[in-house]
N, C-alpha and C positions, 0 to 999 in steps of 0.2 A: 475143834479143837488146834489154836494154831499152837507149831511145831518151828523146831532151831535145828540147825546142823551149822557142823563147821564149812562146807562146803558147799553149793548150790547143785554143784552137778551130779553129787551121790545120790540126791530125791527123787531125782529123773534117772534111772538105772540104766533106758533105754538113750535116749539122747549120750548120754557118758560114756556106754561104754561105745556108742558108734565115734566118737568126739577121741576117743582114746584109741582106735584103730586107725584111724588115721591121722592119727598125731597134730589132734588141734584141742589137745584140752582146754587150755584157757576159753578157747570160743566155743567151749560148754557154755556160760554162763550168759554171753551174747545169745546163743541159739534159742534158750527158756526163755530169756527175754522177750525173743520176738513171739514165741509160741503165744507167751502171756497174753503181749498183744493183742496176738489175732484175736484170743478168746474174746475180748471189749468187743471187737466190732472189725469191718475189713478196711483194713487202708495198703493205701499205694507203695511202693517202693521207694518213692520220694520222702511219702509223711514219717515209714519205719527209719529213713537216711537220718530223718532233720530230727526226730525223737531223742534215736541212740547216739547222734553226732560222729555220723561217722558218713564213709560216698554211699551212693546208691549202688557203685557197683558191691560194693563189698555186703549189700543188704540182698545185690541178686545172688552170689557167691553163698549167702545163705540159704536163700530161700531152695538153692538147690542141692546145697549138704542137707539141709531137712526132711527133703523129698526120699534122696537116695537113702535116709535111714529113717522112713515110711510115716514120719509124721502127714496124716490126710490133708495136703494143701490145696486150693485149684484155682484159679486167676481170672479174673473177668475182665476183658478187651472194654476201650471208650473212655471217656474224661471220666465216670463217677467210679470206673471198673478198681480190682487193688485184688489182693488176695484176700483169703479166707480158709477157713476151717472148715472142716467137713462137719454137717450137722452133729450135732449129739459126743464131736470128739471133745475131750477134757484133761488136762493134766490133774495133776493129784491134788490135792485142800495145800492153802498157801505156805508156804515153809521160810521161816526169814535167819540170816545168817548171824552175828552178832552183830557188823555194820551196820546191816539193814534192821535190828530192834535198835541200835544206838541213833540211824536216824529216825525213826517214829516216836523215840520217849523225848526225845530233842525238842520235836515240831511238838507233842501233846502237851510240855512242861510249860512249852511259849504260851499256849493257849489257855494253862490255868494263869497267869496273871491278869488274866482279862478278866475286868468283872462280870459282862455277861458273855456270852458263847451261844450259837444256837443250837448246842448239846450240853450244858453246861453240867449234865448228871452223867452223860457217857464221857467227857472228857477224862472223869476219875475211872470210873468202871472198866474202860479201856485201858490205863495202863495197871490195875490192877490183874486184870485178866494176864498182859501180857509178862507181869512178874512175876506170875503164879503159873502159868506155863514153862518159862525160862531154866534150863536145866541149870543145878547151882554153879557148874564149871561157869558156864556161860556166862552168869550173873554175874559171879566175880569178875569176869571180864568186861562190861556192860556199867556195874556201878561208878569203877575209879573216872571210866572215860566220862559219864553223864558231869559228876563232878569238877569237870576241866572242861566241859562245852555247856553256854548258856545262851540264848536267845533273850540280849535286853528289850524288856518291854514297859514303859511307863507305867508307874500303878497310878488309874487312875478310879476314881469312886462313884464314877455316873453308871448306870443303871440302863440298860437299854431293853426293854421288855417289850417291844415289840419286833425284836428281830426277827423271829420261826414267821411272824408275821410278814414282815416285811420280804425276806427268805422267796417266801409264799409266792407271793404275788409277782416275783420276779422272773420265779419259774411257770408262772403262769401268764409270761409277757402279755399283761393287762392293762388300763387305768385306773390309777386309786384314786382320792380325796384324801389328803393328808391332813389336820390340824397341826403345824409345824409352829415352832417357837426359836427365832435369830434373833441374833442380838439389838433390832430395830423392830422386827415385827411377832405378832403371834396370830395366825390367819390356816383358813383352809387355803388349800394348792393343787390345782387339775397336776399328778405325775404321771409318769412312767415311769417303772421303776426299771434297770439294764443290768446290774448286776449289786452283790454287797461284799464292801471288804474289811478289812481291818488294818490300821494305821498309826502309828506311836500312841497305841494305850487307846485307841479308840473305835469303835466301827462305824463303816460310812456307806451310805446306799450313792449310788450314783443314775440320776434321772433325768428323763425329760421331763419341764417343768414348763406347761401349760403357759404360767402365766408370765413366765418369764421370757418367753419364746426362746430358750437352752438349753442344752445339754448340765445341767449339772450337779455340785457332791452337797449331799446334806449329813449333817451326824444323825447318827443311827438314835441316839438319845434323846432328839430335842424334840423326836415326834410321839405326840400327846394319844393319838386319835387316828386309827386307816379303818376307812369304809371302803367298798364297792365302789368305782363311777357310775352315772349312769350310764348304762349300756348302746340307750339309744343316742347317745354324742357321736357325732361326728369329729377325726380326728384324723388331721392329716400327717404325723411322726416322717413320712417317708422324703415330703420335703426338706430335712432338715439333711445336708450333708454335715456329718459327724467326723467323717474322714479323716478329714483335712481341716484340723482346729487351728493347725498356726498358718493360715492361709491369707494374705492382708485383703482387708475387708474394708468398705466405709465406716463398719461400725469395731475398730481395732487401731491399736495405737503402737507403735512400734516401742518397743523399751529396750538400750543396752541397758547393762554397766559392770561397771568391772568390781571384783571380787580379793577379797583378800584370802588368804589357806580357809582361816576359822570360817568368813561369809558363802566361800563355794561349798563347805561340810553343811554351811545351814539350809543356803538355794537347793543344794539338791536333796535336803529331803522332800520338800514340795512337789505334791504329785503333778505338778502340773507344767511344769518350769525347772524340775529338777536333773532333765535329762536335756537342757537347753544349753550347756553350760561347755566352753571351750577353755582350751590351755592356752595360753597369750603369750606367756614366757615363765620364766621359773620365778614360782612364787605369786604369780599374776593368772587369774581368770577375767573372763569373761560369759554374761548371761547376755543372750539374745532373741525377746520371744515377739509375740504379737501380743498385745493385754485385751480383750473386750471392754468396751465403754462400759459395761455394769461392772465388772472389777475394779475401776478407776482406784474405788476408797481402799477397797485390799491394797493396790498397789504403792499407794502411797503410805500405808502401814506399814506396812511390809518391809519397807527401803527405808522406813523412817527408825523402826526397830532394827534395823541390821548397823547402824550408826557408821562407826568409821571404818567398818568393814566389809562397805558396798561405797563405790564411787557411780553415781549417774549420771552415763553417760548425754544420753536422751531419754526424753522430749524434754525442753526445757519446760515444761508447764511443771513437769514433775518435781525438777531440782525446784523451780518457784514455791510449790505446796512443801516441799520436804524444809526448807529453808523456811517457811510459815510458821510450821511446826517447830520450829528447832527455837527460832525466837518465845513462841508462845511458852516454852517448858523453861527458856532461861528464865523468862519474867515470872515463873510461878517459883524460882529458888532466887533470883535476884535480891542482893545482901541486905537492902533494905527490908526486906521482910523476913530475917532473921530475927529471931529473940536476943534482946540487951543480954550482956553477961559483964557479971562486974568484981 
């Protein structure tokens, strides 16, 4: 059962008592967090420093403090080495304070905004269990804060019934055959899924497509059927260099555009180019990225829909296509097509 507390250090009296003795009560929570992390797996001092956003020196000092408290730690040298807990050593069951409870409930409530998740029933039952286990005094502190905090998720009506199956293929790291509905095609694709993620109210699957010869992102609700790929098929996925997506090649075109404040907000939501924005001056931003040839039509539509909130600097061919689309739109709404009024 999950229990709750006002101070994490109260749950682990040995660590708390030692910290008090050394005048380091404020460090108790950090020491407990390290022990919990080491219960999961062996970790180096640098890994722990990165995780808790402190210096490596601080972690080494904390390790010394834990050893002095009698926590059974041992270290392994070498590139794959790190700190571990003696086998069989565990802390008491998980206990959450008010802020930690709030963190969990806010995240879980965001998941309830999705039409589908890999854990549809569990997202509700875990919320009920946490609320039921929370002492009345703590519940009175959490409830008002929950009303003030909200993770905005657009409401979507699209179901993704194959979400759990997609997640299973990702975890197995195997190829699959997928019948997928895109804007232009309804066809079978040969894919190697890498991860499943949620964004803007939709679930997506990032996968290497043998059909397209590159890593692509697919809407999870557009998969109609998934099958195991032929186990005898040979796929040389290792040849694909997906670690440098923005590296200029003969198959990419550089796109540069200036953005208004609104344009910057819209572009930064894109998972592929959102981090390619830089501020040029006050109230003016620029996005600069390498666009794969296969995504040219997407780029044309994307910058056209941004309207006056984006000004494409290069390439000229993109400017020409956006201009042509603007003429088509003007023609569609030309005065001669307007109904006559009397």
